[in-house]
PANU-968279 format. One record per residue (C-alpha): residue number from 1; residue in one letter; x, y, z. Coordinates in pm, 1 decimal. Each point is the difference from the previous one (the first is absolute). Layout:
BEGIN
r papa NUM	mike a	c1 X	c2 Y	c3 Z;
...
! end
This chain:
BEGIN
r papa 1	mike m	c1 7478.1	c2 5087.8	c3 -2325.5;
r papa 2	mike n	c1 -304.4	c2 183.0	c3 -99.9;
r papa 3	mike k	c1 -10.5	c2 154.8	c3 -357.4;
r papa 4	mike r	c1 -81.8	c2 364.0	c3 2.7;
r papa 5	mike l	c1 -353.1	c2 37.7	c3 -178.7;
r papa 6	mike p	c1 30.0	c2 238.7	c3 -287.8;
r papa 7	mike d	c1 -155.3	c2 340.8	c3 43.7;
r papa 8	mike p	c1 -319.9	c2 34.8	c3 -177.0;
r papa 9	mike p	c1 -23.9	c2 205.7	c3 -310.4;
r papa 10	mike s	c1 -2.7	c2 370.4	c3 53.9;
r papa 11	mike e	c1 -248.5	c2 254.4	c3 -165.7;
r papa 12	mike t	c1 254.7	c2 68.1	c3 -246.6;
r papa 13	mike s	c1 -9.2	c2 -357.3	c3 -132.5;
r papa 14	mike p	c1 -244.1	c2 -135.7	c3 -270.6;
r papa 15	mike r	c1 -59.5	c2 -299.8	c3 220.7;
r papa 16	mike y	c1 -125.7	c2 205.8	c3 319.1;
r papa 17	mike y	c1 -336.1	c2 -125.1	c3 38.1;
r papa 18	mike g	c1 -116.1	c2 362.7	c3 40.9;
r papa 19	mike w	c1 -13.6	c2 37.4	c3 -376.0;
r papa 20	mike v	c1 -263.9	c2 -312.1	c3 10.2;
r papa 21	mike i	c1 -208.8	c2 226.5	c3 229.0;
r papa 22	mike v	c1 55.0	c2 302.5	c3 -240.9;
r papa 23	mike g	c1 -125.6	c2 -195.5	c3 -299.6;
r papa 24	mike l	c1 -325.9	c2 -140.4	c3 194.5;
r papa 25	mike t	c1 -80.0	c2 348.3	c3 138.9;
r papa 26	mike f	c1 61.7	c2 139.9	c3 -362.0;
r papa 27	mike i	c1 -263.6	c2 -230.8	c3 -138.7;
r papa 28	mike t	c1 -223.3	c2 66.1	c3 300.7;
r papa 29	mike m	c1 -18.0	c2 365.2	c3 -68.5;
r papa 30	mike a	c1 -3.8	c2 -67.9	c3 -373.7;
r papa 31	mike v	c1 -323.8	c2 -195.9	c3 14.6;
r papa 32	mike g	c1 -174.2	c2 130.7	c3 346.9;
r papa 33	mike g	c1 168.7	c2 353.2	c3 51.5;
r papa 34	mike s	c1 -81.6	c2 92.0	c3 -393.7;
r papa 35	mike i	c1 -371.2	c2 -0.5	c3 89.2;
r papa 36	mike v	c1 18.2	c2 349.0	c3 140.2;
r papa 37	mike s	c1 115.9	c2 116.1	c3 -364.6;
r papa 38	mike t	c1 -332.2	c2 -130.5	c3 -148.4;
r papa 39	mike f	c1 -215.0	c2 208.3	c3 175.1;
r papa 40	mike p	c1 6.9	c2 291.8	c3 -241.7;
r papa 41	mike v	c1 -130.0	c2 -222.5	c3 -297.6;
r papa 42	mike f	c1 -287.1	c2 -111.2	c3 216.4;
r papa 43	mike y	c1 -54.1	c2 351.2	c3 132.8;
r papa 44	mike v	c1 -104.5	c2 105.7	c3 -360.6;
r papa 45	mike t	c1 -216.8	c2 -307.0	c3 -37.7;
r papa 46	mike f	c1 -177.0	c2 95.6	c3 305.6;
r papa 47	mike l	c1 -41.1	c2 353.5	c3 -112.1;
r papa 48	mike e	c1 -156.2	c2 -119.4	c3 -318.0;
r papa 49	mike e	c1 -228.0	c2 -278.9	c3 142.0;
r papa 50	mike f	c1 -150.2	c2 159.0	c3 314.8;
r papa 51	mike g	c1 43.6	c2 377.2	c3 -75.4;
r papa 52	mike w	c1 165.8	c2 88.0	c3 348.7;
r papa 53	mike s	c1 188.3	c2 329.2	c3 27.5;
r papa 54	mike r	c1 375.0	c2 -46.0	c3 -1.7;
r papa 55	mike a	c1 27.6	c2 105.2	c3 367.3;
r papa 56	mike d	c1 -251.9	c2 -263.6	c3 95.6;
r papa 57	mike t	c1 163.5	c2 -274.4	c3 -182.5;
r papa 58	mike a	c1 370.0	c2 111.3	c3 75.3;
r papa 59	mike l	c1 -120.4	c2 -34.1	c3 375.1;
r papa 60	mike a	c1 20.5	c2 -374.6	c3 -40.7;
r papa 61	mike f	c1 392.9	c2 37.6	c3 -43.7;
r papa 62	mike s	c1 -6.7	c2 242.2	c3 261.0;
r papa 63	mike t	c1 -179.4	c2 -247.9	c3 251.9;
r papa 64	mike s	c1 281.6	c2 -251.3	c3 -107.8;
r papa 65	mike m	c1 268.3	c2 218.1	c3 99.3;
r papa 66	mike v	c1 -191.1	c2 97.6	c3 327.7;
r papa 67	mike t	c1 46.7	c2 -398.0	c3 61.3;
r papa 68	mike f	c1 341.5	c2 -29.5	c3 -72.1;
r papa 69	mike a	c1 80.6	c2 273.2	c3 219.5;
r papa 70	mike l	c1 -189.4	c2 -147.8	c3 290.1;
r papa 71	mike a	c1 133.3	c2 -343.7	c3 -75.2;
r papa 72	mike a	c1 364.6	c2 89.4	c3 -65.3;
r papa 73	mike g	c1 125.9	c2 -3.6	c3 371.5;
r papa 74	mike p	c1 -183.3	c2 -300.8	c3 78.6;
r papa 75	mike i	c1 108.2	c2 -193.6	c3 -296.6;
r papa 76	mike g	c1 358.6	c2 125.4	c3 69.0;
r papa 77	mike a	c1 -20.5	c2 -165.9	c3 335.3;
r papa 78	mike l	c1 -132.6	c2 -315.0	c3 -137.5;
r papa 79	mike i	c1 286.1	c2 -19.5	c3 -234.3;
r papa 80	mike d	c1 228.3	c2 38.0	c3 276.4;
r papa 81	mike r	c1 -171.9	c2 -226.2	c3 243.1;
r papa 82	mike f	c1 -96.9	c2 -317.1	c3 -233.6;
r papa 83	mike g	c1 216.0	c2 36.4	c3 -303.2;
r papa 84	mike p	c1 -98.6	c2 -19.4	c3 -372.2;
r papa 85	mike k	c1 -119.2	c2 -361.1	c3 -24.2;
r papa 86	mike i	c1 -306.6	c2 89.0	c3 189.0;
r papa 87	mike v	c1 -56.3	c2 367.7	c3 -86.9;
r papa 88	mike i	c1 45.4	c2 -19.8	c3 -362.1;
r papa 89	mike p	c1 -215.1	c2 -302.1	c3 -102.3;
r papa 90	mike t	c1 -279.2	c2 154.5	c3 226.9;
r papa 91	mike g	c1 9.0	c2 318.1	c3 -206.6;
r papa 92	mike v	c1 -3.2	c2 -187.8	c3 -332.2;
r papa 93	mike v	c1 -353.1	c2 -158.5	c3 132.7;
r papa 94	mike v	c1 -166.9	c2 294.7	c3 116.4;
r papa 95	mike l	c1 114.7	c2 190.1	c3 -327.2;
r papa 96	mike a	c1 -142.6	c2 -269.6	c3 -201.9;
r papa 97	mike a	c1 -323.1	c2 -3.8	c3 187.4;
r papa 98	mike g	c1 -12.6	c2 393.0	c3 -47.4;
r papa 99	mike l	c1 29.5	c2 -15.1	c3 -366.0;
r papa 100	mike v	c1 -284.9	c2 -287.6	c3 -24.2;
r papa 101	mike l	c1 -203.7	c2 254.9	c3 184.9;
r papa 102	mike m	c1 89.9	c2 285.9	c3 -240.2;
r papa 103	mike s	c1 -184.6	c2 -201.1	c3 -261.6;
r papa 104	mike a	c1 -319.1	c2 51.1	c3 193.3;
r papa 105	mike v	c1 16.3	c2 385.8	c3 43.4;
r papa 106	mike t	c1 -354.2	c2 155.2	c3 -45.5;
r papa 107	mike s	c1 37.4	c2 336.0	c3 196.8;
r papa 108	mike r	c1 261.5	c2 239.1	c3 111.8;
r papa 109	mike f	c1 -61.2	c2 -144.9	c3 345.6;
r papa 110	mike t	c1 116.1	c2 -355.8	c3 -111.0;
r papa 111	mike l	c1 281.0	c2 157.3	c3 -206.5;
r papa 112	mike y	c1 156.5	c2 171.4	c3 295.5;
r papa 113	mike l	c1 -42.0	c2 -303.2	c3 228.4;
r papa 114	mike y	c1 120.5	c2 -276.7	c3 -257.8;
r papa 115	mike y	c1 285.8	c2 214.8	c3 -170.5;
r papa 116	mike g	c1 72.9	c2 247.2	c3 316.4;
r papa 117	mike v	c1 12.2	c2 -289.7	c3 277.8;
r papa 118	mike f	c1 28.1	c2 -340.7	c3 -132.3;
r papa 119	mike v	c1 222.9	c2 53.4	c3 -323.0;
r papa 120	mike a	c1 199.8	c2 267.4	c3 219.3;
r papa 121	mike l	c1 75.0	c2 -215.0	c3 277.8;
r papa 122	mike g	c1 107.4	c2 -274.2	c3 -240.1;
r papa 123	mike v	c1 230.2	c2 221.5	c3 -168.2;
r papa 124	mike t	c1 137.6	c2 140.4	c3 321.5;
r papa 125	mike l	c1 69.4	c2 -359.9	c3 138.6;
r papa 126	mike i	c1 228.8	c2 -71.9	c3 -305.8;
r papa 127	mike g	c1 113.3	c2 331.9	c3 -110.1;
r papa 128	mike m	c1 246.4	c2 236.7	c3 85.1;
r papa 129	mike i	c1 33.2	c2 -3.2	c3 375.8;
r papa 130	mike p	c1 38.3	c2 -380.8	c3 44.8;
r papa 131	mike t	c1 229.5	c2 -31.9	c3 -322.4;
r papa 132	mike s	c1 230.4	c2 280.9	c3 95.7;
r papa 133	mike t	c1 13.6	c2 -139.4	c3 352.6;
r papa 134	mike i	c1 83.4	c2 -332.5	c3 -126.1;
r papa 135	mike v	c1 253.6	c2 111.5	c3 -251.5;
r papa 136	mike s	c1 181.8	c2 268.4	c3 218.0;
r papa 137	mike r	c1 45.4	c2 -297.7	c3 275.2;
r papa 138	mike w	c1 174.9	c2 -196.2	c3 -243.7;
r papa 139	mike f	c1 207.5	c2 300.6	c3 -169.2;
r papa 140	mike v	c1 241.9	c2 256.4	c3 133.4;
r papa 141	mike k	c1 270.4	c2 82.1	c3 -262.0;
r papa 142	mike r	c1 -231.4	c2 -68.0	c3 -298.3;
r papa 143	mike r	c1 -321.9	c2 111.5	c3 171.2;
r papa 144	mike a	c1 -95.1	c2 268.2	c3 -258.7;
r papa 145	mike t	c1 62.9	c2 -230.2	c3 -298.8;
r papa 146	mike a	c1 -181.3	c2 -277.9	c3 171.2;
r papa 147	mike l	c1 -314.1	c2 235.5	c3 77.9;
r papa 148	mike g	c1 37.8	c2 148.6	c3 -364.7;
r papa 149	mike i	c1 -48.7	c2 -344.3	c3 -139.3;
r papa 150	mike v	c1 -298.2	c2 -77.4	c3 236.4;
r papa 151	mike h	c1 -175.4	c2 328.8	c3 -36.5;
r papa 152	mike s	c1 40.3	c2 -31.4	c3 -392.4;
r papa 153	mike g	c1 -208.0	c2 -303.3	c3 46.1;
r papa 154	mike r	c1 -311.0	c2 213.8	c3 -4.9;
r papa 155	mike s	c1 88.2	c2 192.0	c3 -287.5;
r papa 156	mike a	c1 87.2	c2 -303.2	c3 -223.1;
r papa 157	mike g	c1 -317.3	c2 -150.4	c3 119.1;
r papa 158	mike s	c1 -195.4	c2 309.8	c3 -118.8;
r papa 159	mike l	c1 165.7	c2 -32.5	c3 -318.1;
r papa 160	mike i	c1 -217.3	c2 -298.6	c3 -85.1;
r papa 161	mike l	c1 -288.2	c2 21.3	c3 258.9;
r papa 162	mike v	c1 -115.4	c2 347.7	c3 -102.2;
r papa 163	mike p	c1 -30.2	c2 -52.7	c3 -378.3;
r papa 164	mike l	c1 -130.9	c2 -343.2	c3 48.5;
r papa 165	mike s	c1 -253.0	c2 146.2	c3 247.1;
r papa 166	mike a	c1 -110.8	c2 244.8	c3 -265.3;
r papa 167	mike l	c1 -41.6	c2 -286.4	c3 -245.1;
r papa 168	mike l	c1 -183.3	c2 -233.9	c3 212.3;
r papa 169	mike i	c1 -234.4	c2 302.9	c3 83.8;
r papa 170	mike g	c1 -76.8	c2 54.0	c3 -376.1;
r papa 171	mike w	c1 -19.8	c2 -395.8	c3 -73.4;
r papa 172	mike y	c1 -195.2	c2 -123.1	c3 330.7;
r papa 173	mike g	c1 -101.5	c2 273.0	c3 185.8;
r papa 174	mike w	c1 146.1	c2 135.9	c3 321.5;
r papa 175	mike r	c1 -158.7	c2 -224.2	c3 240.5;
r papa 176	mike s	c1 168.0	c2 -314.6	c3 -196.7;
r papa 177	mike a	c1 323.2	c2 197.4	c3 21.2;
r papa 178	mike y	c1 -3.7	c2 -0.2	c3 358.0;
r papa 179	mike l	c1 -66.7	c2 -373.4	c3 31.4;
r papa 180	mike f	c1 296.1	c2 -68.9	c3 -213.6;
r papa 181	mike i	c1 259.5	c2 234.5	c3 158.9;
r papa 182	mike a	c1 -141.2	c2 -172.5	c3 354.8;
r papa 183	mike a	c1 76.3	c2 -377.7	c3 -136.9;
r papa 184	mike a	c1 329.9	c2 112.6	c3 -122.4;
r papa 185	mike v	c1 80.8	c2 146.0	c3 338.6;
r papa 186	mike i	c1 -66.8	c2 -334.3	c3 172.9;
r papa 187	mike v	c1 149.0	c2 -235.5	c3 -259.9;
r papa 188	mike l	c1 333.9	c2 196.6	c3 -62.5;
r papa 189	mike l	c1 65.6	c2 133.8	c3 380.2;
r papa 190	mike l	c1 -144.6	c2 -243.0	c3 271.4;
r papa 191	mike p	c1 244.1	c2 -301.7	c3 -80.3;
r papa 192	mike l	c1 316.7	c2 213.1	c3 -60.8;
r papa 193	mike n	c1 -24.0	c2 188.0	c3 340.1;
r papa 194	mike l	c1 -98.6	c2 -312.5	c3 199.5;
r papa 195	mike i	c1 298.2	c2 -181.9	c3 -130.9;
r papa 196	mike f	c1 299.6	c2 225.5	c3 -35.0;
r papa 197	mike h	c1 10.0	c2 251.3	c3 256.6;
r papa 198	mike r	c1 250.6	c2 -91.3	c3 288.9;
r papa 199	mike p	c1 76.6	c2 199.2	c3 328.8;
r papa 200	mike w	c1 233.6	c2 301.3	c3 -74.7;
r papa 201	mike p	c1 362.6	c2 -3.4	c3 150.0;
r papa 202	mike e	c1 12.9	c2 56.1	c3 376.1;
r papa 203	mike p	c1 161.8	c2 227.8	c3 98.2;
r papa 204	mike p	c1 -43.7	c2 228.3	c3 -276.9;
r papa 205	mike e	c1 326.9	c2 170.3	c3 -132.0;
r papa 206	mike t	c1 48.5	c2 372.6	c3 54.5;
r papa 207	mike g	c1 176.9	c2 266.2	c3 -182.0;
r papa 208	mike f	c1 18.5	c2 274.8	c3 278.3;
r papa 209	mike p	c1 302.0	c2 99.8	c3 157.0;
r papa 210	mike a	c1 82.1	c2 -80.7	c3 376.0;
r papa 211	mike g	c1 -188.6	c2 229.7	c3 223.8;
r papa 212	mike e	c1 -319.0	c2 7.9	c3 -221.5;
r papa 213	mike v	c1 -316.6	c2 -133.8	c3 97.5;
r papa 214	mike e	c1 -21.9	c2 -366.0	c3 -168.9;
r papa 215	mike n	c1 -325.1	c2 -137.3	c3 87.9;
r papa 216	mike w	c1 -242.5	c2 285.3	c3 10.7;
r papa 217	mike t	c1 -346.0	c2 -53.2	c3 190.2;
r papa 218	mike l	c1 -331.0	c2 136.4	c3 -135.2;
r papa 219	mike a	c1 7.6	c2 214.1	c3 336.8;
r papa 220	mike q	c1 334.6	c2 140.4	c3 -84.2;
r papa 221	mike a	c1 -76.3	c2 69.6	c3 -350.1;
r papa 222	mike l	c1 -322.9	c2 192.8	c3 116.2;
r papa 223	mike r	c1 241.4	c2 236.8	c3 203.2;
r papa 224	mike d	c1 246.3	c2 72.9	c3 -297.6;
r papa 225	mike r	c1 -32.0	c2 303.3	c3 -202.3;
r papa 226	mike a	c1 88.9	c2 -176.9	c3 -303.8;
r papa 227	mike f	c1 -293.7	c2 -231.6	c3 22.8;
r papa 228	mike w	c1 -240.0	c2 280.0	c3 -2.4;
r papa 229	mike l	c1 186.2	c2 161.6	c3 -300.5;
r papa 230	mike m	c1 -20.9	c2 -302.8	c3 -203.8;
r papa 231	mike f	c1 -379.0	c2 -59.4	c3 140.4;
r papa 232	mike f	c1 -90.5	c2 344.4	c3 -182.5;
r papa 233	mike s	c1 228.9	c2 -43.1	c3 -290.6;
r papa 234	mike g	c1 -234.3	c2 -326.8	c3 -82.4;
r papa 235	mike v	c1 -317.6	c2 197.0	c3 80.2;
r papa 236	mike f	c1 78.2	c2 262.2	c3 -275.3;
r papa 237	mike q	c1 122.5	c2 -253.8	c3 -237.4;
r papa 238	mike g	c1 -299.2	c2 -225.5	c3 73.3;
r papa 239	mike a	c1 -245.3	c2 222.8	c3 -86.0;
r papa 240	mike s	c1 155.8	c2 114.7	c3 -325.3;
r papa 241	mike f	c1 90.3	c2 -344.6	c3 -116.5;
r papa 242	mike s	c1 -328.2	c2 -111.0	c3 39.4;
r papa 243	mike i	c1 -179.6	c2 288.7	c3 -158.2;
r papa 244	mike v	c1 224.4	c2 -65.7	c3 -319.7;
r papa 245	mike g	c1 -74.5	c2 -383.4	c3 34.9;
r papa 246	mike v	c1 -365.8	c2 27.9	c3 14.6;
r papa 247	mike h	c1 -67.5	c2 267.0	c3 -238.7;
r papa 248	mike q	c1 265.4	c2 -23.2	c3 -291.7;
r papa 249	mike v	c1 -215.0	c2 -236.6	c3 -226.7;
r papa 250	mike a	c1 -328.4	c2 226.4	c3 44.4;
r papa 251	mike h	c1 222.5	c2 310.1	c3 -71.6;
r papa 252	mike m	c1 140.7	c2 -148.9	c3 -305.2;
r papa 253	mike v	c1 -342.0	c2 -109.3	c3 -112.5;
r papa 254	mike d	c1 -127.3	c2 364.5	c3 46.4;
r papa 255	mike v	c1 269.0	c2 151.1	c3 -202.9;
r papa 256	mike g	c1 -54.7	c2 -253.9	c3 -296.3;
r papa 257	mike f	c1 178.8	c2 -305.2	c3 50.8;
r papa 258	mike t	c1 -211.1	c2 -326.8	c3 -42.5;
r papa 259	mike k	c1 -33.2	c2 -227.3	c3 312.7;
r papa 260	mike i	c1 188.6	c2 -306.8	c3 -151.6;
r papa 261	mike m	c1 288.0	c2 263.3	c3 -83.1;
r papa 262	mike a	c1 9.3	c2 147.5	c3 333.0;
r papa 263	mike a	c1 6.9	c2 -353.1	c3 158.3;
r papa 264	mike w	c1 284.1	c2 -91.7	c3 -221.0;
r papa 265	mike l	c1 188.9	c2 323.6	c3 110.1;
r papa 266	mike l	c1 -74.1	c2 -108.2	c3 353.2;
r papa 267	mike g	c1 172.2	c2 -316.3	c3 -84.3;
r papa 268	mike f	c1 309.7	c2 181.5	c3 -155.2;
r papa 269	mike l	c1 16.9	c2 178.8	c3 333.7;
r papa 270	mike a	c1 22.8	c2 -315.5	c3 191.3;
r papa 271	mike i	c1 312.1	c2 -75.5	c3 -214.4;
r papa 272	mike m	c1 162.1	c2 323.3	c3 80.9;
r papa 273	mike r	c1 -89.3	c2 -32.6	c3 385.7;
r papa 274	mike a	c1 147.0	c2 -324.3	c3 -0.2;
r papa 275	mike s	c1 304.9	c2 102.4	c3 -172.5;
r papa 276	mike g	c1 26.7	c2 285.4	c3 241.6;
r papa 277	mike g	c1 -52.9	c2 -200.2	c3 296.2;
r papa 278	mike i	c1 288.3	c2 -229.3	c3 -103.8;
r papa 279	mike g	c1 235.1	c2 240.3	c3 -124.1;
r papa 280	mike g	c1 -50.0	c2 219.7	c3 287.1;
r papa 281	mike g	c1 63.9	c2 -276.5	c3 229.0;
r papa 282	mike w	c1 317.2	c2 -77.4	c3 -148.1;
r papa 283	mike i	c1 93.0	c2 361.3	c3 -15.2;
r papa 284	mike g	c1 -98.8	c2 72.4	c3 352.8;
r papa 285	mike d	c1 211.4	c2 -306.0	c3 137.7;
r papa 286	mike r	c1 324.0	c2 172.2	c3 -186.2;
r papa 287	mike l	c1 -70.9	c2 350.9	c3 -12.1;
r papa 288	mike g	c1 -184.2	c2 83.8	c3 294.8;
r papa 289	mike r	c1 -385.4	c2 -72.9	c3 72.3;
r papa 290	mike r	c1 -49.1	c2 328.7	c3 138.7;
r papa 291	mike r	c1 111.4	c2 191.7	c3 -328.8;
r papa 292	mike t	c1 -213.7	c2 -250.7	c3 -202.8;
r papa 293	mike f	c1 -308.1	c2 64.1	c3 203.8;
r papa 294	mike v	c1 60.7	c2 382.4	c3 -86.2;
r papa 295	mike v	c1 75.1	c2 -6.1	c3 -370.5;
r papa 296	mike s	c1 -267.9	c2 -263.5	c3 -100.0;
r papa 297	mike s	c1 -259.1	c2 208.5	c3 203.7;
r papa 298	mike l	c1 74.7	c2 291.7	c3 -210.0;
r papa 299	mike v	c1 11.2	c2 -220.0	c3 -337.6;
r papa 300	mike g	c1 -354.3	c2 -85.9	c3 116.4;
r papa 301	mike l	c1 -120.1	c2 321.7	c3 41.4;
r papa 302	mike a	c1 85.8	c2 69.3	c3 -337.4;
r papa 303	mike g	c1 -213.5	c2 -286.7	c3 -97.6;
r papa 304	mike v	c1 -302.1	c2 147.7	c3 166.5;
r papa 305	mike a	c1 70.4	c2 327.9	c3 -172.4;
r papa 306	mike c	c1 -27.4	c2 -159.2	c3 -322.3;
r papa 307	mike l	c1 -338.7	c2 -173.5	c3 89.4;
r papa 308	mike m	c1 -130.7	c2 325.0	c3 85.1;
r papa 309	mike f	c1 39.3	c2 141.4	c3 -328.9;
r papa 310	mike v	c1 -67.2	c2 -290.9	c3 -248.0;
r papa 311	mike t	c1 -247.7	c2 7.8	c3 -245.1;
r papa 312	mike a	c1 -100.3	c2 -228.0	c3 -343.0;
r papa 313	mike d	c1 187.2	c2 267.6	c3 -168.0;
r papa 314	mike r	c1 310.1	c2 -3.0	c3 241.5;
r papa 315	mike w	c1 7.4	c2 -364.5	c3 3.6;
r papa 316	mike p	c1 386.6	c2 -17.8	c3 44.6;
r papa 317	mike l	c1 -29.0	c2 131.0	c3 364.4;
r papa 318	mike a	c1 -185.7	c2 -300.1	c3 46.3;
r papa 319	mike y	c1 300.6	c2 -216.0	c3 -51.7;
r papa 320	mike l	c1 217.6	c2 263.5	c3 181.3;
r papa 321	mike f	c1 -255.9	c2 -57.4	c3 296.9;
r papa 322	mike i	c1 41.4	c2 -385.1	c3 -36.7;
r papa 323	mike v	c1 379.2	c2 47.1	c3 -8.0;
r papa 324	mike l	c1 87.4	c2 228.5	c3 272.8;
r papa 325	mike y	c1 -284.5	c2 -69.4	c3 246.0;
r papa 326	mike g	c1 45.8	c2 -381.2	c3 -46.3;
r papa 327	mike v	c1 384.3	c2 12.9	c3 68.6;
r papa 328	mike g	c1 -11.4	c2 254.7	c3 272.7;
r papa 329	mike a	c1 -296.2	c2 -152.1	c3 177.7;
r papa 330	mike g	c1 186.4	c2 -339.9	c3 -18.0;
r papa 331	mike a	c1 317.4	c2 106.4	c3 128.0;
r papa 332	mike r	c1 -149.8	c2 218.9	c3 255.1;
r papa 333	mike g	c1 -206.7	c2 -282.7	c3 165.6;
r papa 334	mike t	c1 311.6	c2 -215.4	c3 27.2;
r papa 335	mike s	c1 231.1	c2 264.7	c3 158.7;
r papa 336	mike f	c1 -279.0	c2 93.4	c3 236.4;
r papa 337	mike i	c1 -54.1	c2 -327.8	c3 144.6;
r papa 338	mike s	c1 365.1	c2 -77.9	c3 20.2;
r papa 339	mike l	c1 72.3	c2 311.3	c3 185.1;
r papa 340	mike k	c1 -254.0	c2 -75.6	c3 261.2;
r papa 341	mike a	c1 141.5	c2 -343.3	c3 52.6;
r papa 342	mike d	c1 364.3	c2 184.0	c3 5.0;
r papa 343	mike i	c1 -152.2	c2 238.0	c3 280.8;
r papa 344	mike f	c1 -187.7	c2 -259.3	c3 214.7;
r papa 345	mike p	c1 164.5	c2 -349.4	c3 -25.2;
r papa 346	mike g	c1 -88.2	c2 -293.1	c3 201.4;
r papa 347	mike k	c1 -271.9	c2 -237.0	c3 104.3;
r papa 348	mike s	c1 -273.4	c2 237.0	c3 19.6;
r papa 349	mike f	c1 51.8	c2 127.8	c3 -359.7;
r papa 350	mike g	c1 -345.6	c2 -117.6	c3 -109.3;
r papa 351	mike r	c1 -186.0	c2 184.2	c3 289.5;
r papa 352	mike i	c1 192.6	c2 331.0	c3 -64.6;
r papa 353	mike l	c1 -57.2	c2 -16.5	c3 -376.2;
r papa 354	mike g	c1 -367.0	c2 -89.7	c3 50.1;
r papa 355	mike f	c1 -56.4	c2 302.4	c3 226.9;
r papa 356	mike s	c1 211.9	c2 216.4	c3 -214.3;
r papa 357	mike q	c1 -237.5	c2 -68.8	c3 -279.8;
r papa 358	mike v	c1 -325.2	c2 88.2	c3 170.0;
r papa 359	mike g	c1 13.4	c2 362.1	c3 -101.5;
r papa 360	mike a	c1 83.6	c2 -92.9	c3 -348.4;
r papa 361	mike g	c1 -286.1	c2 -233.5	c3 -23.3;
r papa 362	mike l	c1 -247.9	c2 246.3	c3 132.4;
r papa 363	mike a	c1 136.1	c2 265.8	c3 -216.0;
r papa 364	mike s	c1 -29.7	c2 -236.5	c3 -289.0;
r papa 365	mike g	c1 -329.2	c2 -24.0	c3 67.4;
r papa 366	mike l	c1 -105.3	c2 350.0	c3 23.0;
r papa 367	mike g	c1 188.2	c2 104.2	c3 -319.7;
r papa 368	mike p	c1 -187.0	c2 -169.8	c3 -278.0;
r papa 369	mike w	c1 -348.9	c2 104.9	c3 161.0;
r papa 370	mike v	c1 137.3	c2 360.5	c3 -0.8;
r papa 371	mike a	c1 118.2	c2 -14.6	c3 -346.7;
r papa 372	mike g	c1 -330.4	c2 -137.5	c3 -119.7;
r papa 373	mike y	c1 -169.4	c2 277.9	c3 176.7;
r papa 374	mike i	c1 181.7	c2 266.7	c3 -130.7;
r papa 375	mike f	c1 -79.4	c2 -153.2	c3 -355.9;
r papa 376	mike d	c1 -355.8	c2 -12.2	c3 78.3;
r papa 377	mike m	c1 32.2	c2 361.7	c3 93.4;
r papa 378	mike t	c1 197.7	c2 125.0	c3 -287.9;
r papa 379	mike g	c1 -2.4	c2 -248.2	c3 -263.2;
r papa 380	mike t	c1 355.5	c2 -45.9	c3 -42.9;
r papa 381	mike y	c1 291.3	c2 -175.1	c3 202.9;
r papa 382	mike r	c1 255.8	c2 316.3	c3 -30.5;
r papa 383	mike y	c1 -53.1	c2 111.9	c3 338.4;
r papa 384	mike a	c1 23.5	c2 -341.6	c3 156.9;
r papa 385	mike f	c1 347.0	c2 -52.3	c3 -180.6;
r papa 386	mike v	c1 119.0	c2 339.9	c3 141.7;
r papa 387	mike l	c1 -60.3	c2 -148.8	c3 334.4;
r papa 388	mike v	c1 179.7	c2 -297.3	c3 -84.1;
r papa 389	mike l	c1 283.6	c2 204.1	c3 -91.3;
r papa 390	mike a	c1 3.8	c2 169.3	c3 319.6;
r papa 391	mike m	c1 -18.6	c2 -292.8	c3 205.8;
r papa 392	mike n	c1 266.9	c2 -160.3	c3 -172.0;
r papa 393	mike l	c1 236.1	c2 295.9	c3 55.5;
r papa 394	mike l	c1 -102.5	c2 -30.4	c3 393.0;
r papa 395	mike s	c1 77.5	c2 -381.2	c3 -9.3;
r papa 396	mike i	c1 341.6	c2 57.3	c3 -121.0;
r papa 397	mike a	c1 61.2	c2 276.0	c3 267.7;
r papa 398	mike t	c1 -80.8	c2 -226.4	c3 272.2;
r papa 399	mike g	c1 161.8	c2 -283.3	c3 -138.8;
r papa 400	mike i	c1 308.4	c2 198.3	c3 -6.9;
r papa 401	mike a	c1 -25.0	c2 108.7	c3 386.6;
r papa 402	mike a	c1 -83.5	c2 -345.7	c3 81.7;
r papa 403	mike t	c1 323.5	c2 -182.2	c3 -152.6;
r papa 404	mike r	c1 253.4	c2 246.7	c3 125.2;
r papa 405	mike r	c1 161.3	c2 -300.6	c3 215.4;
r papa 406	mike v	c1 17.6	c2 -230.8	c3 -268.8;
r papa 407	mike a	c1 369.3	c2 -98.4	c3 -111.3;
r papa 408	mike p	c1 71.3	c2 147.0	c3 -352.9;
r papa 409	mike q	c1 87.1	c2 -337.2	c3 -145.9;
r papa 410	mike g	c1 -373.7	c2 -81.8	c3 64.7;
! end
């Protein structure tokens, strides 16, 4: 008589292999994904060394966001087709190569090419699109919690990498700093991602009631109203998020903070974002991902208002910005991706997620350049931050409209 094999551990069990995947993707985001957060530190250094305008220098980040936008859909398709064991290690190699090239920047063209194309492509291959797809295929009931942990990896890595970058630039120069980061990416990420990735469970679980589409294709999603509402919610948030991300250090330096102090504040912002991502995921799984999205978006908006009015004399506003914006942005990012997976489950989620981010990537590319241009014309970031507040409100409104069919329990 054949004995029945025991059921594999469920996602609520600590023995579930999906939690190993969460740990692996957390490390990948912490080491590789957090490199994006170092750009504001190098940005100030480029301004000082080359004397370029803020708009021209910020165009490197803008170019990187265009690369992300153009690559997001194809990379989502690649992760659906070939899985993480091929896509992620490839991204690690591309990213490390781009960082080595960054140490040889001599002109704006090389800055745009090396950072805007090579580094950006590497980050996209290991970043939010593939990791969110991987984790969403491993989890349903604990999806927001798992995504919160993974996305907090970028913030946790920023806590170390941003101040470390500032110190390395001060000690050895920015060219050597890029070589150090490139070596760390290869040594820490390549072997781990080659060894520990496994195929995700097939078929994936689904939390949708009978009668709902349970295996969305990209073509179906593109015909759905919710896709385009989420698309534009991402556009508004992408532009506003990138403006704050690129220009926050320069703004703090302008109003009287030292570069090192601004870098350390950016590190504390990473702690708050990590906390917000994990806490927001846990809350979203229990109290509703839609509700968490709205509340966290409003909290982040209050943080931007604090940054807008910060000065050396009103320095407590800098800490309020760190807490409010960090927690709000972290929880919002987790709940937003979780909602997309709730709305469009299935084997093509990587494609759907990738194409849904195209607009956000393009807007993220345009936003920092616009903010830099506004500063060059007016001598202040005040009007750029007003634009950020308006786009945040539009993002909240379209996000609410897009998620009406999501179950209240998340």
